[in-house]
N, C-alpha and C positions, 0 to 999 in steps of 0.2 A: 642148306637152302631153303628157303621156306615158299610153300607154291604159291602166290594171288588168289586170291578171294576167287569165287568160278564166275559168280556176275560180275567183277569189276577188276581188271588189271593193276589196278593203283592201288588196290589194297588187300594187307595181308591174309590170306584164308587163317581166320583165328586160329579157330578148331587145331591146323596142324604146325602153328605157333607156339602154342600151347601146349602140346605134345613133345613138341624140339626142346621146350625150356624146359620142364617137365624130365626128358630123358638125363638132358645137358648133369640136371641140378644132380639129379641122382647117384652117378658118377662122379660130378665134386667138381667138375669142369667149370671154368665160367666161360660167359657170354659175352656177346658184343652183339647188339640187334640194330641193327645201321638202316634209317629211315628216311626216305628219298622225300620231301615234303614238294619237290615241281618234278615237272615231267618236261624238259625242253624241248623235243620234239612236238608234243601236241597243245600244252601249257596249261596241261590237266592238271592238279592237286590232287598228293596221295589222300587215300581217305581213312577214317579212323585212332587218329594219333594217339587220342585220350586212352583207349583201350587197348594197344599199345603199351603206354605209358603203362597203365596199371599190370596191363601181365607180369612186365619187367620189374617194377616194383616187388611185387609177390615172391617173383622167382630169382629175386639179384641179380640181374641182369642188365649188363650196361646200353644205356638207347643213346646209340647219335645219330642224330636230327640234321640231317646237309640240304639244303636250302634251293639247294641243286642251281 
């Protein structure tokens, strides 16, 4: 599990995500990143999807986006 950004609970901590993707790639493990676009209880929307997608592409991870 990757923690949220310190200043935004609806966004990934991008440094932690990149570190985890790197570690998993090193050992040859496949990764699925699940991104929740909407948060039902607050009506908030996830942020940084473009950045998450770029990281997933660069590390060969599968990106699943859930519109919640």
